[in-house]
C-alpha positions in Angstrom: 0.3 0.5 0.1 0.9 3.4 -1.0 -0.5 6.0 1.0 -0.5 9.6 -0.8 -3.4 11.7 0.8 -5.3 11.3 4.2 -8.9 10.5 4.4 -11.0 12.3 7.3 -13.8 10.9 9.3 -16.8 11.6 6.7 -14.8 12.0 3.4 -16.5 10.1 0.1 -14.1 8.5 -1.8 -14.4 6.0 -5.2 -12.5 2.7 -4.8 -11.3 1.1 -8.2 -10.1 -2.3 -8.7 -9.4 -4.2 -11.3 -7.2 -7.6 -12.2 -3.7 -6.6 -13.8 -2.3 -10.0 -14.2 -3.4 -13.6 -14.4 -1.3 -16.4 -14.3 -1.6 -20.3 -14.0 -2.4 -20.2 -10.2 -2.2 -16.5 -9.2 -4.3 -12.9 -9.7 -2.7 -9.8 -9.0 -4.8 -7.0 -8.2 -4.8 -3.2 -8.3 -6.5 -0.8 -6.1 -7.1 2.4 -6.2 -8.9 5.2 -3.9 -10.1 8.8 -5.2 -11.6 11.6 -2.9 -14.7 12.5 -4.5 -14.4 16.1 -3.5 -10.9 16.9 -5.9 -10.6 13.4 -7.6 -7.0 13.2 -5.5 -5.7 9.8 -5.3 -5.1 9.2 -1.7 -3.8 5.6 -2.0 -2.4 2.8 -4.1 -2.3 -1.0 -3.6 -1.4 -4.3 -4.8 -2.4 -7.5 -3.9 -1.4 -11.1 -5.0 -4.1 -14.0 -4.7 -2.6 -17.4 -4.8 -5.3 -20.5 -5.5 -4.3 -23.4 -2.7 -5.3 -27.1 -2.6 -6.7 -28.9 0.2 -2.6 -29.1 1.5 -2.3 -25.1 1.2 0.2 -25.9 -2.2 0.3 -23.6 -5.1 -2.8 -24.5 -8.0 -4.1 -24.3 -10.8 -6.7 -22.1 -11.1 -10.1 -23.6 -12.2 -11.4 -23.6 -15.5 -14.7 -21.9 -14.6 -12.9 -19.3 -12.5 -10.4 -18.3 -15.2 -13.3 -17.9 -18.1 -15.1 -15.9 -16.1 -11.9 -14.1 -15.5 -11.6 -13.9 -19.4 -14.6 -12.3 -19.7 -14.1 -9.9 -17.2 -10.8 -8.5 -18.8 -12.3 -9.2 -22.3 -14.8 -6.2 -20.8 -12.0 -3.9 -19.4 -14.9 -3.4 -16.9 -13.5 -1.6 -13.3 -15.4 -2.7 -9.9 -16.2 1.0 -9.0 -18.4 2.0 -5.4 -18.6 5.1 -3.4 -17.9 4.5 0.3 -17.8 7.2 3.3 -14.9 6.4 5.2 -15.7 6.5 8.8 -12.1 7.1 10.3 -8.8 9.1 10.1 -6.4 8.2 8.6 -7.3 5.5 6.6 
């Protein structure tokens, strides 16, 4: 996480999330939080999700999940929602 600007109590913001990379066993997500008042970037971050089997070892992403991800990536859509921060700073 990279904190760029503080959010204060009751600040409205937009969270944007996208899948930036998919491999056989992993997915990388990127997150961005923008203040609604001035569209200033307040936070950016990434996370990596790894599919695990019952023994907690990396395993291939199931075909069904890959097809849903492919559909998401092909459409180029970004999940977006509006939230109200309940505490300051983030």
